[in-house]
N, C-alpha and C positions, 0 to 999 in steps of 0.2 A: 020743201027740200030738205027740212029738218026731220020732218017725220018717215021722209024715204031713207034718210040714213038711218033713223031710229029703227026700221025696218029690217035694212041692210044687214046689222047690227047682231039684232035678236034672230035672224036667219043661221047669219052664219054660228053664233053661239048656237042655235037648237043642231045645226048639222055637226059641228064640232063633238057636242057631248052624245049625240048618239053615236057616233064613231067612236069615242071614247068607251060606252057601255060596252058595245059592240066587242072590242077589243078584250074589254074584260070579262066579258064573259066565253068567251075563246079560250082565255087564258086560265079559267076558272075550271074548265071542262078539262085540260092540260094540267094542270099544276098536281101532279101527283107521278109516283116515282115507284110505286109497289107495281108488282106483274112480271112477266117476262122480258129478257131481254128486247125482244122484237118489239113487244107494244111499246118500251121505253125508249127504243130508239125512233118508232116513229111520232110520237109525242115530242122527241127532239127536235126532228123533222119540223113539227106544226111550230115550234117555240122560234124556230128559226124564221118560218114564216112571218110570224109576227111582229119579231124582231126587224127585219126588211121593213114592215107595213111605217116604221117609226117616223121615217123623214113625211111619209105623207100626213102623219099627225103634226109633225112639226109646221106643215107650211098652212095645214088648217088653225093652229094658232096665231101663225104672223096674218093670215086673214084675219083673224078677232081684235089681233092688236089694231090691225090698221083699222078697222071698220070701228073699233072703240077710239079710235083718237079721231078719227074723222065728226065721231057722233059728238066726244066731249068738245068740240070746240062751235060744234053749231046750235046745241041743247042748253040750255038754261041750266042755272046753277041749282034749282031744285032737283032736277030730274039728272044731274050728273051721279049724286049718290048711287040710284039706282044702278046707272051703267058702271059704276065701278064695284058694286059688289057683287053684277053678275061677273064683270070680267076676275074678281078676285076667286069667285066659287069654280070658275073654268079652268084660271089658271089652276089653283088645287089639284085639282081633277085630273090635270094633264101632266102634273109632276107626279102624282099617284099612279097614274096608269103610265107612265114611262119610267120609275121606281119599279114598278109589279112587272112588265116585262123584262127589265133586265137581271131582274132577281129569279122572274120562274127559268126564265133559258138560262141562266148560271146555274141553280141547284139539280135543273135537270142533265144539266152537260159536264156538272163534276160528276152526277151519279153515274153518269155513264163511262166518266173516263177513268173511275174510280173502279166498277166493275173489270173494264176493258185490263187496267193494269193488273188485277188481282187475277184476271183468266190466264196472265201471261207469266206472272208468278206463279202460280199451280202448276202451269204445265213445267217449268223448268225443274221444279220440284219432283216432278212423278219422273223427268228424263234423267234427273238423279239419283230417285230411289230405281230404277232401270240399270243405272249404269254400274250401281253397287251390288245389286243383285246380280249381275253379270261377273261382277270381279271376285265376289265371293265364294261364288258356286262351286267352282273348281277344289277340288281337294290338295291337302297341303302336299307341294314335290322336297321329293327328297334332296338335300343340300349336299355340295361334297365335300366342305370342312365346317368349321369353327367361323371362320368368318363370313362363310356363304351365311350360315344361319343366321349370324347376329344382320345382317343384311334383309335378312326374309322378315327376323323378328321387325327388326327398325321401318320396314315397307309396313306391316303387318299394322303397327302402332300409329301410323302417319293415317292409317285408313280410320282407325280406330277415332282418332282425333278429328278427324273431318265428318266422322258421324255423330260426334259428342258436338263441334262447333255448328253442325245443321241444326240441334234443336232449336238454337235462338231463331234462326230464321222460319223453323216452324212454327214455333208459339208466334211469331209475328205476322207470320201468313194463318194462322186460324185466330188472331185478334180482328186481324182484316175482314175475314169471313164472318166473322159475330157479328162487326159495326154492319157491313153487308147487309149482311141480310135482316137486323133491323130495320134497313130503309127500303130494299126490295122487297123480301119475303119469298124469293126465289127457292124454290127445294133444290136446285144447286149447290147450296151454300148453309146450307142447313146444320144440325146436330151431327146427324149422321154421317154426311159428308166429311164433316171435319173428323169422327170418331174415326173413321177409314182410314184415314190422312196419318192419324196419328198411328194406328196400330200397323200399317207397314212401316212406318217408320222403326218404330220398338222390333220388329224384328229384324228388319236390316242391324240394327246398334245391339240385339242379342247375338247375330249371328259373327259379327267383328268381335267383340267380346269374347268370346268362345273361341275364337283363330289364335287371338292375342296370348289366351292364357295357354293354348298347346303348344305354341311357338314357344314360349319362355319355358317352358316343359322340360323342353326338347333341348334349347340353348343352354339352361342350368346345367342340364344333365352332362352335354359336351364338357363345356366350361367347367366343370368339377373334374371329369377327367383329364383334361387338358394340362388342370393344376397337378394333380396326380404325377402326369408324366413327366411335367417338369421339375417336380419335385425329386422324383425319381432320376431324373437326369442330374440335377443338383448333387444328390446323395451320391449317385456315383462318381461325378466329377471330384468332389471332394477326398473319396477312398482313394481315387486315382493320383488325385494332388500329392496323399499321404504316402501312396506307393513309392510314386516317383521322387518325395525327400529323400524317403528311405534306401532305395537303388541310387539315385544320385552318388557322384564322386565327390562334390562339392558340400557334403554335410560333415560336420564335425563332431557327430557323437559317435561314442564305441559302437562294436560292432555287440555287445550283449543289451544295448538300449535299442540298437536297431531290429533284435532279435523280438523282445518284448514288443514292439510298435508292429511288427510282421503277424505276432498270434493274435493281436487286437484286430488286424485289418483282416486276419480269416475268419474269422468270428463277425465280424459285420458283412462281410460278404456271404456267408451262410444267414444271417438274417434277410440281406437282399433279394434272395431268390426266394424267400415269402412273399415279401414286398411285390417283387414280379407277377407272381399268380395272381394275388389281388387285382393287377391292374388288368391282366387278361381277362378275370372275368368281368370287370367292369368295360372293358374295349366291348366282349360280346353284346354288351345293354346297349352301347352307343352306334352300333353298327345297325342296329335293327332300325334307324332312324336316320341313316345315313344313305348316299348313293353309291354303286356298286362298287365308281373308282376311287369315293373317300373311303369305303369299308376294304379298299385294298392298301391305298397308304396307311390306314391304321396301322392294319396288321404289318405292312412290312418295318414300319415305324417300332413297333414292339419287339418283331423280330431283331433288329438292331440292336434293342437295348438287353436283350438276351444274350446276343454273342459278344457283347461288351464287357456284362459281368461273369460270360465263362472266359474270356480271355483276362480279365483283371486276377480271377482265383487263378488260373495257370502263371500267372506272372508271380504272383505271391509265393506259390508252392516253390518255383525257381530258387528264387531270392532267398528263400530260408536258409536252403542247401548252400547256396554262393557261402552266405554268413559263417556258415558250421565250418569253414574250411578256413575262410579266414581268422580265424580266432586261434585256431592250432598252431599260425605263424606267428602270432605275436610275441609270443613268451622270448622266442627265438633273437625275434628283431631288437629287444628292449635291454635284454644284455648288453650285445655288442653296441649299443648306443647309449649304455651309462658306460662303460670304457672308453669311447670316444671322447665324452666331455667331461672327464678326470683329464683325458691326456691335453684335450684344451685347455682349462683353465690351468694347468703347470706351465704352459708353454707363455700363455699368456701372464702369467705373475712374472718369470724371467724378463720378458718382452718388456713389462713396466718398469723394472728396478733396471734397467739398462736404458732407458727414455729419461728416467728421473736423474740417473745421473748424468745426462747431458743439459741440464738446466744449466743456462749462459748466465743466467740474472739479468735482473735492470740495470740502465744507467749507462753513461758512458766506462767504456775499458779502457785501463791504458795497456801498454806496449806488454806488460809482462802476464799480464790478464789473459790478452791471445795470447800468447804464447804457449800458457797454461792450457787454456781449453784445446788449443790444437792438438797439442797431445792428448789430451781424455779423448778426441775423438780419433782416434788413430787407435787408442786401447780399446773400443766399442767395436769399432770396425771389423778386429780380429774376434770378438765375442760372436758379433750377429752371423758370422762364416761359420762357427762351432752348430748354432742353433739352426743351420738348415737342412739337418739329415732328421731332424723331429718334424718339418713341414712336410718332407714325405713320407713319412711314417702314416701321416695325418690321412694324407690323402690314399693311401691302401688302406685303410681301415673307413673310409667313403666308400670306396667301390665295394668294399664287403657289404655292406647296407641297402646298396642298389638292388640287390639280388631280392628282400624281400619286396612283396606290395604296399606295404606302409610308405604314409608319405616323406622321405627324407629330408624335405625340404628344410626345414629347422636345423637338422646337423650340419646340412648342406652352408647354410648359411653363417653355422658357427663355426664351420674349417675354413669358408672365405673368409670373414671377418679377423678370422687368427693370422690366415696369409696376408690380408690387410695391412693388420696390425703391425707383423715382421718388415712387411715392404716398407710402412708407413716411417717406423724406425730405423730402417737402413736408410732409406732416401734422407730423413731428418739428420743422420747422421754425415751423409757425404754432404748436403746441404752445407751444415756447421762448418765441416772442415774445409769445402772450396770457400764459403764465405769469410771463415777466418784466415784463409791463405790469402783472398785478398784483399781482407782490412791489411795483413802485415805487410804484404805488397806495397798499398796506398801509404801505410806509414812510415815504410822504407823509401817510397819517392816520391813524399811532402814535401821535405827541404828542395830533391833538385825541382820540382813542379814551381812552387814557390820563387826559387831563385829566377827560373827560365821568365815569371810573371815580371818580376821584380827590376831585371835586367833590362827591359825596353824603357820602362818608366825611368830609371834614372840616367838613360843614354839620351832620352826626350829632353829630361830637365837641364844635362847636360849641354845640348844643344840650343837650349832659350837662351835668346840672347842676353835678358833681364832677367833669370832667375829671381825667387826670394831667397833670404836667408834662412827661414824657419824651415822650407823645405830640404835645404841642402843639409842642413843639421838632421833633420827625421830621415834623409838618405844615410848618413853617416852612422845615426845609430841600428838601422835596419842589417847592413851591413855588417857590424861588429854579428850580430845576432844569426847570421847564416855564416857567418865565419866556424861558430861553437857549432854548430848542426851539422855539419860538413862533416867536421872532426870528429865528432859521434859516431857515423856510419863507418869511419874506419876501423872501428873497436868494436864493431858486431858483424866480424867476417865470417865465423863458423855457424852462430844463427842462420846467416843469408845462405849457405851454402844450403842447409836444409830443408829452407823454405823454398827458396829459388830454383835450387840444383847451382852445380861449378859453374857453368857457362854462363848463365844469366847472371850468376852472382860477381863474377870477375867483370864481366862489361858494363856490372851496375858500379862497381868500385872504380872504374877507369873512368865515366861518367864525373862521379862524386871529385874524383883529382882533377880531372879539367875544370869544376864548376869552381872549384877555389882557387885557381891560377885566375879565371876571369875576374873574381870577385876583388881578386888583390889589385889587378887594373883600375875595377871601377872604383875603386877606394882612394888609391891617390890621385883620380881624375877628381872627383868630390870635393876631396883636400886644397887643391890647385880652383877651384870655382868657389871654393867660400872664401879665399885669401882676394880674391877679385871682386867681389861684392862687398866687403867691408870695403873698400877706397871710394866705390861706387857712391855710396850713402851720403858721404860728404859733400857731392859737387852739387845737388839740388837744393839746397835749403832757401836760395836769394831766388826764386819763380813766384812764391805766393806773396812775395812783398810787391810786387806791380801788378800780378794777376787780381787782385782783389776790387781794389779802386773802380779797374774796368768793368767789373759785374754790377758794382752799384750804380754808377752813371748809367750803365744802359737799363738798368730796371728803373732810374730814375726818369729817363726819357718815354719808356713801356709807360708809366705811371701817367706822363704828361698825356700822354697818348689815347690813354683810356680814357682822360675826362673829357678827351674832344670829340668822341664819337656821342655824345649827347646831342638831340637835335635843336636847333638855335629858335625862338619864339618870331624874328621876324627878318628881313633884308639886311638891315645893319648889322644884327647879328652874324648873320650868315657871312658876313665881308670882314671882320672882326675875326671868325675862328679862320679862315682864309689865311689871315695876315700869323696866325698863332701858328698855324701849322708849317706856315713857311721859318718861322722861328725855329722849330722844332729840327726842321731840315737842317738849317745850320748846324746847331747843335750837333746832328748826326754826322756830318762831315767832319766836324771838331773829335767826335769819338774816332772817327776812323784813324785817323792822324797817331793819335797815343795809341792806338791795337797795331802798329805798325811796329814803334818802337819797342813794344813788351815782346813781339814774334824773335827780336834778334835776340835772344834771354834764350828761347830755343832751339837748343842744337840736336842732341841724340836721343833724348828723352821721350820713347811713346807717349805715356800718360801725358805728359803736361802740351805734345805738338796735338792731341787728342781735343786737352780741353780748349786750346786756344783754336782750332778748328769748327768745335762746337758754339763757340762765343762768337765765332766769325759768320758762321750761318745763321744764328739770332740775329745779328746785326743787317746782315742780309735782308732777311726776313722781314725786320722792323721798317728797313727804309725802303721796301714795295710796299709795304701796308701803308708806309707814310705817304708815298706818290698814290699810293689808290685813294685812298682818303681828299689828297690835297685837289685830284681832279673830280673827284666827286663835288665837293665844297665848289670848285669852278662851275659844276654843272649846273648845281644846286642854284646859284647866284644866278646863273644865265636864265635858268626856267623862270625865276621870282621875277627876274627884271620884264621877259617875257610874256607873262602872266599879269602883271601890272601894265603894259603897255597896250594888251589886246582889249583888257576891262575897261580902261579906259576910253579906248576908242569907241568902244558900243556900248559906252554908257551916256558919252556925248550923242552918237547916233539917233541912241533911242528918246533923247531929252530934245533933240531935234527934230525928231518925226512928231513925237506927241504935241510940239507947239505947233506945228503946221497943222496937225488935226485938228487941234482945238480951235485954230485959225478959220478953219473948213467949216466948223461946225457952230462957230459963232456968225459965221456971215450967214445973207439971208438974200434972195432974190433969185427968179429962174434964169436969167440974163448968162449971169457968169457959172451956173450949174456945169455946163458941158465941159468950160475949162478946168473947172474943179475935181468933175469927174476923171478928166485926161490926167491930171497932176495926180491925182490920187491912185490911179491906177500904173501909173509909174511909179511911183513909192511901193505899190503894193510888190510889184513886181521884183524890188527890190529884197522882199523878203525870204525868199528862198536863200540866196547869199548871206545875205545877215543873220539868218538859221544857223548855217554851216560855220558864221565867225561865234555865234552864242555855243554851239557843241565844242569849237576848239579852245573857247573861252574856258568853258568845263572841264575840257581836257586838262589843260594847262594847268586849272584848279585843284585838280584832284592829284597830278603830279607835284603840287606845290605844298598839299595837306600828306601827300606819303611822307616829305620830307621834312617835315618841320613838326614844333611841341604842341601838344594838346591843345593849347591856348590859342594860337596861327590857325590851330585846323579849325577850330568853333568860328575863328573871325573870318576866312576864306569861305568856310562854307554859309556864312551869314552873308555875305557879298552875295555868292551863288544864287542864294535862295531870292535876295531883294534884287538879283539882274533877271531870275526868271518872271518873278512876280512882275516887274516893267514891262517886260517881254509878252508877257501873256495876256496883260489890260491893254496894251499898243495894241496887240493882233485883233482883240476885241471889239477896241475902238475902229479900226480901220475897215474889219469885216461890218461891222453893225451900221457903219457911213456908207458903205460901197453899196449895203443891200438896201438901206434905204432910198438913197437917188437911183437905185436900177428899178424900184418896186415905183416910184412915181414918173416914170418914164419908160415907153418901150424899148426895148431891145432891136438898133437898127441892125447893128454889123456884126460882123464874126467875132470882131478884135473884142467888144463889148461882152459879147456872149462868153470870150473866153478866160478874160478877170472874171468873171462872176463864176465859173468853173474851177478857175483860182484860190476864188475867196473859200468856196466851198471845200477845195481840197488841202487847204489850211486847215480848217475847223474840224477834219477829218479827225478819226481815234490814232493814225500814224504818228501823231505828236505828244502822244502820252508820256515822252520821257519825262516833262514837266511836270508831270503829276505824280511822280515816283517821291516818294516817299523818304527825307533826306537820311533820316534813320536806316531804311533800308539800305541806301547808297553806301553809309558809314560802313554797313555789316558784311555791301560787297568787296570794299576797300579794305576791311579786317580780315577777309577770310585769307588773304594773303597767297592767290591762286600762282601757279608757275608759268613762266608765257609761253610753256608748250603746249600745255591744256588751252590757253587764248587761244592759240591763232589755230588749233585742231575747231576750237568750236565757232571762228569764223571761216574758216573752209568745209566743215559741213553746213553750214547756212547757205554759203556759196553753194555748193552743191544739190542743197536742198531746191534753190531758186531756180537753176538750172532747169531742172528734170522737171518744176511744175511751168516754167515757163516753154519746156517743150509740149506737154500735155495739152496746155492752152493753145500753140500753134497747131498740135494735129486735131484738136478740134474743129479750128476757124477753117482749118485749110478743105474740109468735107464738106460740100454745099448739100443743106437738105433738101428733097424732094417730096416729103409728105410729112403730116402731122406728128405721125410716130417719130419719125427722127428729128424733127423739131423740138419735141418732150426729151429724148435722146441726149440730145444736145444741151437743152436745158438744164436736164440732172446733173450731168458731167461739170460745167458750169459750176453749179450749186455747191458740187461736192469741192471743187477746189476753192469757191467761197467758204468754205465751211474750213478748210484748213488755213486761211489768211490770218484771223488773230493768234492761232497759234507761232504763225512764222513774225507777226509782229514784237510779240512776246521775245522771241526768240532774238530780233534785231533789235529792239529794246536792252536786252543785255547782254550785245555787243557794242553799242554804244555807250555804255556805263562801263565797260573794259577797254574802250580806246584808249584813256591812254597808259595802259598796260601794253597793249598790242603795240601802238607807237608808229604805225605805216596809216599815217591819215588818209594818204592819196586815193590807197588799195578800198578803204572804208566808206569814202565819200561815192567812189564811183559804183562801190555793191547799194550803197542807200540810193541812189538814182535808179539804179538798174531795180528794184526793189518798188522806187515809187510809179516807173514806169509800168512795170507786172500790175500794180492793185488797179492803173488807171484803164489798163487793156482792158484785164477781167471782170471791171465795172462798165465801160464800154460795150463790152460784148454781149452781157448778161440784160442791158436795157434795151440793146438792140433785137436779141431776140425775144426779148417779152414784148416789142411793139409787134414784131413779125408775127409773133401766135394769137394776138390781139387781133389784128387787121386780116389774118387769116385771106389770102390772095387767093385770084379767082383759079390759079392754077392748081390750088389746095379742095376746091369747091365742086362738088356735080351740079348745081342751080347758081343762078345768078345771087338771089338773096335768102342767107340764109338765116338772120337775126331772126323771124319768127318762130323758124323751126326750132332753134337752139334756145328760145326762150318757153317752147313747149316741152322739150326735153327735160329742161332743169324743174318746171314745175311739177312734171310725172315724175320725177324722182326724188321730188320733196315730198308728193300726196302718198307715193307708195306705202311707206309704212305706216300713215295715219290710216291706211284702207287696211291694211294687216290688223290693225290693232281692233278695227270696229268688228271686221268677222270673227275676231278672235271672241269678244262680247258678245255677240250675236250666237255661236257656240256655246258658250258656258250658261247664255239663256235658254237654249234648248236644252240643256242636259238638265237644269235644277228641278222639273218635275222627276228627275229619274231619283234623287235622291229622298222623294216621300214617297216610303214606302211600308210606312206604320201601318197602313189599313191593305194590304195587298191580300190577297187569296193565295196567292205564291206560299206566305210566309203562315196564313192561319192554316193552311192543309197539310197536317202532320202526315199523311202519308205519303205527300207529293216528294218530301225530302227524301225518298229512297227510291223513286221511279224517274224516268227521264223526263215522261213525259207532264207538262205543269199545265194549268188553268189560265185562259187570257184574259180573265177579268180582271179590271185592276182596281178597285173601289174597297168600301167594307166589304167583309163578308154576308153571305145571304142567308145564313145560318143563325 
């Protein structure tokens, strides 16, 4: 058996070796890239056939390996070395054969592809040569104008740049031809073929350059002509502008200056004719390289320039003749203008002298100065009337100047200015005369007006029941002054006639006489009033003796009352304060009796009556304040009594309950457990009522702290904190004991179950009121919020609770008929549950503010509704969760869905893991693509410029 395995191994080795040598012989025959393209294609097909036989060699190698493995298992150790040596030799031969197959095929395929790409690029190059030759062969077309010639030149330059850029591709193509010729030796890529390509390219390049040079010459010639035309046009515009400046009426230069300028313009126009001749010759040269339509346009433009030049020449000659006529009339105009200016200056001096005489001066003027000024104004008015004839003469002279063509605006302005000055002086004189007369009239009428203003005040003073003596004496002094002023008016009768006129002066003097009579009557009345006042002063000196003690006594009572506003430290202090307030009330009643006695002294004096009324109003206000303080003190005492009673009752109940629970904890044995459990449940049933009593105690404590001193506030707060700690520990003891007993025995009836629920309810966060920081409550109490804001907070919470309860009722009213509806109901209930903590905080704030709100029944009713809503919401959530977990038959399509649900959860959990494994597998497939350092694609430089690539991935075959 061993020899047979050895023979089989040797036979397989010989067969494999013979096959490999035959393959290598065929490869050596075809391993050649020289020759024509058909021979290279035949060798490529032969290597592809040899490469297709590579799997057969792999099978032979696998057979050798199998035989070698079998032989190595059965032969002795000394013969294994021979088998391993043959196996190593055949492996080396197979590896050499496989590499030779790959390299030979890759080399021939690479040369084949290289040649194909070269032929493709060569065809594209000859196509480009043909297209460029077709483009450059036609003659240059004549263009319409300069812009078209520039476009034609730009197009030729683009073609030239394209030709020059093509040289890079030509060089690359020649390099590839040389490289390919070294590999294949074919005449189609030899040096003659390369020279032919270069010669054809050079011909195209030379033709493109010649075309560009010719177009540049034509374009530059036209550009030069256009620049000369534009320059001539600019010169023509400049000369036209200069001529318009000379012709225009707005110019300020004289006729002589205009004549000089026109002579220079005529000289420039003659030189412009020579420039036009030069343009005509240059235009003939440009027309030779321009289309017929463009040549017609050039001729038309040149003709337009000639016509504009002729028109300019005609205008210049006509303007020169016109200026000569103007120069002759200027001399006559100047003489008449000088005479007019002299007359104007003389008139202005006379007007200035009259105006200076009218200077009124500064400061206040007396009556005599106003009279002098009034007379001066009348004299000036007569002088201005005489100057009016000179004004008419100046107007006639100005009309004579208007016959000339010169600008008479300055002279007209001088005449108008003189007329304005005359009218100004006349207006000033008239205004000053009127103002002076007005001032004189005002001065004359001032005494009467002052008397009319003074008369009502004196009459009011006389009608006053109790006037002051100083006012009466001042009115008597003013009456004496008016007497002197009215007498002076009677002495100025002549002046009044001149200023006012005879009729107005006579009526004015009559009014002055009537005013004198009225003054005499008022003066007598003032003297009588003065004598009466002097008698009344003596009657009111005894009032102050009785009024001052009353004021002092009232101030003392106020001081006592202010001292009683301080808060008291304890209940005894509040009682004592109430007694002191009652004593102050007795003092105030005694003060009222004394005030009635002083009021009898006040008769007709309004000032004293006002003082007594003020004192009476102060005493009444003090009385009302005292009554309010007494009422508040009685209220404080009652609240303190109520707080002490309720605190004592609750503390006694807590101590009794604690002793009872301690006795339950100390007792052992299961026989009495049932009875103790019932007793404990009865005690727990009292907890809600006692908790309400605890809130009431806290509310009374808050009211006591608001009306007590800081020391008493600290004491009451300490009592409340101790009470809450006792309550909290008692509740924990009771709840813990109840849970302990209920865990040791099964729940038998609904009553025990309800007791356990109540214990859980008592342990919920709804009673976080006891965990509130005392400092926080002190801050709440110290904020001093108004009662209206507290009531608004209570009503807001009640409205919010009603809305939440309505939503819960609507949710519970709907009966879910599918799993989706159950989930929707559950999400709505969870949303309501999420708002419960906010409502709890708001309700706790209401509990803190209950002493200020004061309506305990309404707050306790709201508390009951709040606890009922939370319990109802909690039960609804628990029942809906149970329904969603049970999944009744009406919501399921199959009797048992537990397995399907389990499989669904398993698949949902396994899906992300499966996706992650697929991603890792894809990355593992993509890793070989990163190893491109030995790729033929990168080693082949020529392949970078063509689309086809080699398919071989490995070390380069060359």
